[in-house]
C-alpha positions in Angstrom: 66.6 90.1 69.7 67.9 87.2 71.9 71.4 87.5 70.2 71.7 91.0 71.5 71.3 90.1 75.1 74.5 90.1 77.2 76.2 86.7 77.4 79.6 85.3 77.4 79.6 85.7 73.6 77.9 89.2 73.3 79.4 92.5 74.6 77.9 94.2 77.6 76.8 97.9 77.2 78.0 99.8 80.3 76.7 103.1 79.1 73.5 103.0 81.1 75.7 102.6 84.2 77.9 105.5 83.2 74.8 107.7 82.6 73.4 106.8 86.0 76.7 107.7 87.5 76.6 111.2 86.0 73.1 111.6 87.5 74.3 110.7 91.0 77.2 113.2 90.7 74.7 115.9 89.6 72.6 115.2 92.7 75.6 115.3 95.1 77.1 118.5 93.6 76.9 121.6 95.9 78.9 124.0 93.7 81.8 123.7 91.2 84.3 121.3 92.7 82.2 120.9 95.9 80.3 117.7 96.6 78.5 115.9 99.4 79.3 112.3 99.9 75.7 111.2 100.5 73.2 112.0 97.8 70.1 112.1 100.0 71.7 114.7 102.2 72.6 116.8 99.2 69.1 116.6 97.9 67.5 117.7 101.2 69.8 120.6 102.1 71.6 121.6 99.0 74.3 124.3 99.4 74.7 123.5 103.1 78.3 124.0 104.1 78.5 121.1 106.6 77.7 118.6 103.9 80.9 119.4 102.0 82.8 116.1 102.3 86.3 115.1 101.3 85.0 111.8 100.0 82.4 113.6 98.0 84.9 115.9 96.4 87.8 113.5 95.9 85.4 110.7 94.8 83.7 113.0 92.2 87.1 114.0 90.8 88.2 110.4 90.5 84.9 109.3 88.9 84.9 112.2 86.3 88.5 111.3 85.4 87.5 107.6 85.1 84.5 108.2 82.7 86.3 110.8 80.5 84.4 113.9 81.8 87.2 115.5 83.9 87.1 119.3 84.2 89.0 121.0 81.4 88.8 124.7 82.0 91.6 126.3 84.0 89.3 128.4 86.1 87.1 125.4 86.9 90.1 123.3 87.8 91.3 126.0 90.1 88.0 125.9 92.1 88.4 122.1 92.5 92.0 122.5 93.6 91.2 125.2 96.1 88.3 123.1 97.6 90.5 120.1 98.1 93.5 122.0 99.4 91.4 123.9 101.9 90.4 120.6 103.5 94.0 120.1 104.8 94.8 120.9 108.4 97.7 123.3 108.2 99.2 122.1 111.6 99.2 118.4 111.0 99.1 118.3 107.2 96.4 115.7 107.4 92.9 115.6 105.9 90.0 114.5 108.1 86.6 113.1 107.3 85.4 113.9 110.8 86.8 116.9 112.7 88.2 115.6 116.0 90.9 117.2 118.1 92.0 114.0 119.7 92.1 111.7 116.7 95.5 110.3 117.8 94.0 108.7 120.9 90.8 107.6 119.1 92.5 105.9 116.2 95.2 104.4 118.4 92.5 102.5 120.3 91.5 99.4 118.3 88.0 99.2 119.8 87.3 102.9 119.3 88.6 102.8 115.8 86.5 99.7 115.0 83.4 101.7 116.0 84.4 104.6 113.7 85.1 102.2 110.8 81.9 100.3 111.2 80.1 103.7 111.0 81.8 104.3 107.6 84.4 106.8 108.9 87.9 106.5 107.5 91.2 106.8 109.3 92.9 110.2 108.7 95.7 108.5 106.8 93.2 107.1 104.4 91.5 110.5 104.0 94.8 112.2 103.5 96.0 109.8 100.8 92.6 109.9 99.1 92.6 113.8 98.9 96.2 114.1 97.9 95.6 111.5 95.1 92.6 113.5 93.9 94.8 116.6 93.8 97.3 114.8 91.6 94.7 114.4 88.9 94.8 118.2 88.6 98.6 118.2 88.7 98.4 119.8 92.1 99.8 119.1 95.6 98.6 119.9 99.1 99.5 123.3 100.5 101.2 122.1 103.6 103.8 119.5 104.5 102.3 116.3 106.0 104.0 116.9 109.4 102.1 114.1 111.2 103.8 111.6 109.0 107.3 112.9 109.7 107.7 110.3 112.4 108.0 107.6 109.7 111.2 109.0 108.2 113.9 107.8 110.7 115.5 104.4 110.3 113.3 101.8 111.9 110.3 104.0 112.4 108.4 102.9 109.3 109.1 99.3 110.1 107.8 99.7 113.6 104.7 101.3 112.3 103.9 98.6 109.8 104.7 95.9 112.4 102.2 97.3 114.9 99.2 97.6 112.6 96.3 95.3 113.5 97.1 92.7 110.7 95.2 89.8 112.3 92.3 91.7 113.8 91.6 94.2 111.0 93.7 93.5 107.9 91.3 95.4 105.6 91.2 98.6 107.7 94.9 98.3 108.7 95.8 98.5 105.0 94.1 101.9 104.8 96.9 103.1 107.0 99.8 101.0 105.7 99.1 101.8 102.1 97.9 105.3 102.8 101.1 106.6 104.3 103.1 105.5 101.3 100.7 107.0 98.7 100.4 110.3 100.6 104.2 110.8 101.0 105.0 109.6 97.5 102.5 111.7 95.7 103.3 114.8 97.7 107.0 114.3 97.0 108.0 113.8 100.7 109.2 110.1 100.4 112.9 109.6 99.6 114.0 106.8 97.3 115.6 105.1 100.3 112.4 105.3 102.3 110.4 103.7 99.5 113.0 100.9 99.3 112.6 100.3 103.0 108.8 100.1 102.6 108.9 97.5 99.9 111.7 95.5 101.7 109.4 95.2 104.7 106.4 94.1 102.6 108.5 91.5 100.7 109.4 89.8 103.9 105.9 89.7 105.2 104.0 88.3 102.2 102.3 85.0 102.8 103.6 82.4 100.3 100.5 80.1 100.4 97.8 82.8 99.7 99.7 85.7 98.2 98.2 87.9 100.8 99.6 90.1 103.5 100.5 89.3 106.3 102.6 86.2 107.0 101.8 84.6 110.3 98.3 86.2 110.6 96.3 84.1 108.1 94.5 80.9 109.2 95.0 78.7 106.1 92.4 76.2 107.4 89.6 78.9 107.2 89.4 80.1 103.6 86.1 81.8 104.6 88.3 84.4 106.4 90.4 85.2 103.4 88.6 88.1 101.8 89.6 90.8 104.3 93.2 89.8 103.7 92.6 90.1 99.9 91.1 93.5 100.4 94.1 94.6 102.4 96.4 93.1 99.8 94.8 95.2 97.1 95.9 98.4 98.8 99.6 97.3 98.9 99.4 95.8 95.4 98.5 99.2 93.8 101.6 100.7 95.5 103.6 97.9 93.9 102.0 98.5 90.5 102.6 102.3 90.8 106.3 101.6 91.5 106.5 99.1 88.7 107.6 96.3 91.0 107.2 92.6 90.5 104.8 90.8 92.8 106.5 88.0 94.7 103.7 85.3 94.6 101.3 86.1 91.8 100.4 82.5 91.2 99.3 82.0 94.8 97.3 85.2 94.6 95.5 84.0 91.5 94.7 80.7 93.2 93.3 82.5 96.2 91.2 84.9 94.1 89.7 82.2 92.0 88.9 80.1 95.0 87.1 83.0 96.7 84.8 83.4 93.6 84.4 79.7 92.7 83.7 78.7 96.3 81.5 81.7 97.1 83.7 82.7 100.0 82.5 86.3 100.0 78.8 86.1 99.3 78.3 89.8 98.5 81.0 89.9 95.8 79.3 91.3 92.7 76.2 92.2 94.6 77.3 95.3 96.5 78.0 99.0 95.9 81.5 99.6 97.2 85.1 98.4 96.9 85.0 94.6 97.3 84.7 94.2 93.5 87.7 96.4 92.6 89.7 94.7 95.3 89.1 91.2 93.9 89.2 92.1 90.2 92.4 94.2 90.5 94.3 91.5 92.5 93.3 88.8 90.0 93.9 90.8 86.9 97.2 92.3 87.9 98.5 89.0 89.2 97.8 87.3 85.9 99.3 90.2 84.0 102.6 89.6 85.9 102.5 85.8 85.4 100.1 84.5 82.8 99.2 81.8 85.2 95.8 80.2 84.6 95.2 82.9 82.0 92.3 81.3 80.1 90.5 80.4 83.3 91.0 83.9 84.7 89.5 85.3 81.5 86.4 83.1 81.6 86.0 83.8 85.3 86.2 87.6 84.8 83.6 87.3 81.9 81.2 85.3 84.1 81.7 87.7 87.0 81.1 90.7 84.6 77.8 89.3 83.6 76.7 88.9 87.2 78.0 92.2 88.4 76.6 94.3 85.5 73.3 92.6 85.8 73.2 93.6 89.5 74.1 97.2 88.6 71.6 97.5 85.8 68.8 96.2 88.1 69.7 98.9 90.6 69.2 101.5 88.0 65.7 100.3 87.4 65.0 100.0 91.1 62.8 102.4 93.1 65.5 103.1 95.7 67.9 104.7 93.2 71.2 103.6 91.7 73.6 104.8 94.5 73.5 107.3 97.3 77.2 107.3 98.3 79.7 108.9 95.9 82.6 107.1 97.6 81.0 103.7 97.0 80.2 104.7 93.5 84.0 105.2 92.9 84.5 101.6 93.8 82.0 100.5 91.3 83.4 102.6 88.4 86.9 101.5 89.3 85.9 97.9 89.1 84.3 98.4 85.7 87.4 100.3 84.4 89.7 97.4 85.4 87.3 94.8 83.9 87.1 96.7 80.6 90.9 96.6 80.3 91.1 93.0 81.3 88.4 91.9 78.8 89.1 93.8 75.5 85.9 94.4 73.5 83.6 92.7 76.1 82.5 95.8 78.0 81.4 98.8 75.9 81.2 102.5 76.7 81.1 105.6 74.4 84.3 106.8 76.0 86.8 104.1 77.4 87.0 104.0 81.1 90.3 104.9 82.8 91.3 103.5 86.2 92.9 106.3 88.3 95.2 103.8 89.9 97.1 103.7 86.5 98.0 107.3 87.1 98.9 107.3 90.8 98.2 105.1 93.8 95.2 105.1 96.1 91.4 105.2 95.9 
């Protein structure tokens, strides 16, 4: 009946999306707690050891937690924990998506790192935070100390590290490092209270007042079409703020920026992609309004309108011949966005089991 169709007045049934997500994970699974990242690879050469991927394993754990299907049995959980822990390098304490002995020189070179990131390869600090965050879901920690991050402990070292990130050239990818080191050290229990205070003190001073984005002095306010990478970077620091229960300094400016991005179509793929752009935008907007109440009614109506567009896109993909999603990591971004939307819009997005955003348990996705 027409009245049953999704609209601003009728709830949206997300269960087909959850069911499709379960099917993707089944195709990516290699063994208990072991997953490929890319579904097509898993289908072609199932049980192939080289296909075991930290983003497949950590992503699957995050997704199962999000949809209420997290492993329950102790023996099963132990297999997951062992798989994730064995991905850690015992010498550096880091986790790697691609094994490379000279990662320091590669990732220190901006052009070389740009080539890696454009190929979908993540910086080791991102991989490390992502895997350690997945372990936390099992109430577990990495086996080894993160020795490669010890350089951040002395007075001034953390600040120098943050200052020297490529904020202007690559604000999105730079945030993988700037937020990743915090999450990795905090979740693993290696960050002192003083160190965390230094981290947030630096961030407070570098927030742009006009946009609510990081970093001050790097954003061209005359070119709003360039804003989205800064929003995506800000998302990573904002979930560290939320984890630490800290007030955000300029929530009203962030809300204005988020609404402008949507209303003026400043990121044309928003709501039309399988990845993290949607959770970046939704999370920044919803958490900023939760802290301020600013433009609340407009934010609610905008999120409802966006939900209709986004879920329509996702439901069409389920029906498409190319399949719903072939990347477990990208699928985590989708489920995370839906989880945040479901909380932001009570009663508007329906699932048999309520979705849970893993960021409400610990930082980093």
